[in-house]
C-alpha positions in Angstrom: 271.4 175.1 53.9 273.2 178.2 55.4 275.6 180.7 54.1 279.2 179.8 54.3 282.2 182.7 53.9 286.0 182.4 53.6 288.6 185.0 53.2 291.6 182.6 52.5 292.5 179.4 50.7 295.5 177.4 50.1 297.5 180.3 52.0 296.2 183.1 49.5 293.8 186.0 51.1 291.2 186.9 49.0 291.3 190.3 49.7 294.6 190.6 48.0 293.2 189.9 44.8 289.3 190.7 45.0 286.8 193.3 46.9 285.3 190.6 49.2 281.4 190.8 49.4 278.9 188.9 52.1 276.4 188.7 49.8 277.3 188.0 46.1 278.8 184.7 45.0 282.4 185.2 43.5 282.3 185.3 39.6 284.5 183.5 36.9 287.0 186.1 37.3 287.5 185.6 40.9 288.0 181.8 40.8 290.4 182.6 37.4 292.6 185.2 39.4 292.9 182.9 42.4 294.0 179.7 40.2 296.8 182.2 38.5 298.0 183.4 41.8 297.9 179.9 42.9 300.1 178.4 40.2 302.4 181.6 41.1 302.9 180.7 44.5 303.4 176.6 44.1 305.2 174.7 41.6 303.6 171.6 42.0 301.7 168.9 44.5 304.0 168.6 46.6 304.3 172.4 47.5 300.5 172.5 48.9 299.3 171.4 52.4 300.0 167.8 52.6 297.1 167.4 54.5 294.9 168.6 52.0 296.9 166.2 49.3 296.4 163.4 51.8 292.4 164.0 52.1 292.3 164.2 48.2 294.1 160.9 48.0 291.3 159.4 50.7 288.5 160.8 48.3 289.9 159.2 45.3 289.9 155.5 47.7 286.2 155.9 47.5 286.5 154.9 44.0 290.1 152.9 44.0 288.3 150.6 46.9 284.8 150.4 46.0 283.8 146.7 44.8 281.2 148.2 42.1 283.8 150.4 40.2 286.3 148.6 37.6 289.4 149.7 36.2 288.1 149.6 32.7 285.2 151.7 33.8 284.4 155.2 31.9 284.8 157.6 34.4 283.7 161.4 34.3 284.8 164.3 36.8 283.0 167.0 36.8 284.8 170.3 37.9 288.4 168.8 38.6 290.1 171.9 39.9 293.8 171.3 40.5 293.1 167.5 39.8 294.7 165.7 43.0 292.0 163.2 42.8 291.9 162.5 39.0 296.0 162.2 39.3 295.7 159.1 42.0 293.2 157.3 39.7 295.5 157.7 36.7 298.0 156.4 39.1 295.7 153.4 40.2 295.4 152.1 36.5 291.8 154.0 36.2 292.7 154.8 32.4 289.4 155.5 31.0 288.8 158.9 33.1 287.6 162.1 31.6 287.2 165.8 33.3 285.8 169.0 32.8 286.8 172.1 34.2 284.9 175.7 33.5 288.2 177.1 32.3 291.9 176.4 31.4 293.2 177.9 34.1 293.5 175.5 36.9 294.1 172.5 34.9 297.8 173.3 34.6 299.2 170.4 36.8 296.8 167.7 35.2 296.3 168.5 31.7 299.4 166.9 30.2 298.5 163.8 32.4 295.5 163.1 29.9 295.1 162.5 26.1 293.2 165.8 24.5 290.4 164.1 24.0 289.4 163.3 27.4 289.7 167.4 28.8 286.2 169.3 28.5 286.8 173.0 29.2 283.3 174.8 29.4 279.9 174.0 31.4 278.5 170.4 32.0 276.8 169.0 30.5 277.4 171.0 27.3 280.8 170.3 27.0 280.4 166.8 26.8 279.2 165.1 23.4 275.7 164.3 23.5 276.4 160.8 23.0 278.9 160.1 26.0 277.7 158.5 28.5 279.8 156.9 31.8 279.9 154.1 34.3 280.5 156.7 37.2 280.3 160.5 37.8 282.4 162.5 40.3 281.2 165.3 41.5 283.8 166.5 44.0 283.1 169.8 45.8 281.4 171.3 43.0 277.9 171.5 45.0 278.7 174.3 47.2 277.8 177.4 45.6 274.8 176.0 44.1 270.9 176.6 45.2 268.8 173.1 45.9 267.3 173.8 42.0 270.6 174.0 40.6 272.1 170.9 42.2 268.9 169.2 41.6 269.1 170.3 38.0 273.1 169.3 38.1 272.2 165.9 39.5 269.8 165.4 37.1 272.0 166.2 34.0 274.4 163.8 35.0 271.6 161.1 35.8 271.1 161.5 31.7 274.8 161.0 31.2 274.9 157.8 33.6 274.8 154.1 31.9 272.1 152.1 33.5 273.2 150.8 36.9 276.2 153.4 36.6 276.6 155.6 39.7 276.7 159.2 40.8 279.3 160.0 43.5 279.2 163.3 45.5 281.8 164.5 47.3 281.6 167.8 49.6 283.5 169.9 51.9 280.7 171.8 52.8 278.6 169.4 54.9 276.6 170.8 57.7 277.3 168.2 60.9 276.0 170.1 63.8 273.5 168.8 65.5 269.6 171.0 65.6 270.4 173.5 68.8 273.9 174.0 67.0 272.0 174.2 63.7 269.7 177.0 64.8 272.2 178.7 66.9 274.1 178.9 63.6 271.3 179.9 61.7 270.8 182.9 63.8 274.3 184.0 64.2 274.4 184.1 60.5 271.5 186.7 60.3 273.0 188.9 62.9 276.8 188.8 62.2 276.9 190.5 58.8 275.0 193.6 60.3 277.7 193.6 63.8 280.2 193.4 61.1 279.2 196.5 59.0 278.5 198.3 62.3 281.9 197.8 62.9 283.3 198.8 59.6 285.1 195.1 59.4 284.5 192.7 56.5 282.8 189.3 57.2 284.2 187.4 54.4 283.3 186.4 51.0 280.1 184.5 50.9 281.5 181.3 48.6 278.4 179.1 48.7 276.2 176.9 51.2 276.3 174.4 53.9 274.0 171.4 53.6 273.1 168.6 56.3 273.3 164.7 54.9 269.4 164.6 54.9 269.6 167.5 52.5 271.6 165.9 49.8 269.7 162.9 50.2 266.8 164.7 49.5 268.1 165.9 46.6 269.6 163.1 45.3 266.2 160.9 45.6 264.6 164.0 44.0 266.8 163.7 41.1 265.6 160.0 40.1 268.3 158.2 41.6 268.2 155.1 44.1 270.4 152.7 46.6 271.8 155.3 47.7 274.4 155.4 50.9 276.5 158.0 52.6 279.3 158.8 55.3 282.1 160.9 56.5 285.5 160.5 55.7 287.4 160.1 58.7 290.2 163.1 58.2 291.1 164.1 61.1 291.5 167.4 60.0 289.5 170.3 60.1 287.4 169.4 56.5 283.9 167.8 57.0 284.1 165.3 54.0 280.9 164.1 53.5 280.2 161.8 50.3 276.8 160.2 49.2 276.7 157.4 46.3 273.8 156.4 44.3 272.8 154.0 41.2 270.7 155.3 37.9 268.2 152.5 37.5 
């Protein structure tokens, strides 16, 4: 696991609304402000980078094309963000979809498409009624800011909310697919680069989370009690290294 830094997302420079930190993760106000600006900049999905939209459709395809998952299954998407994946699921006839997000701000486009009882604002699992269980729980790009112990706790909480034989699908845009020599070299650069930038008086970028290797995802999934996992990379032909891992509850 190594640190990940960004300076811009969806054409919005982070320095335009926040003071960047190379050592501290963004707080909730950072993301709230980011989504406020995003909704000012873009009026809808059609205005976004269409390669990004296409990537989200491919991720939705992991669900819609799965022989294990039926359209009648109860699906929970944790931390849905703008809701692009969930929009595709609805369009494809998956009508028992529920979503969570920690605040209302990102949900402007997706909330009107869902019954109010299927939208849960707050932190999982507390925002979901205790007796609710699901056939599939989707975690799409919600793991990158979590340390290993925190990710393990999240996956265990998901495990508790799955029906027997239910599926946890984790999709990450923060995968580290370098070979071992490249990985070691990159870790060395991660240690040295902030010092160089500080001496030069430059900002290194915002520390936003962690990159994990596929083996790290497999280990934490197994430690959380899942079995029969399989995983892979989406062939996106983009700069996003999209890794997915699917595992089952006994």
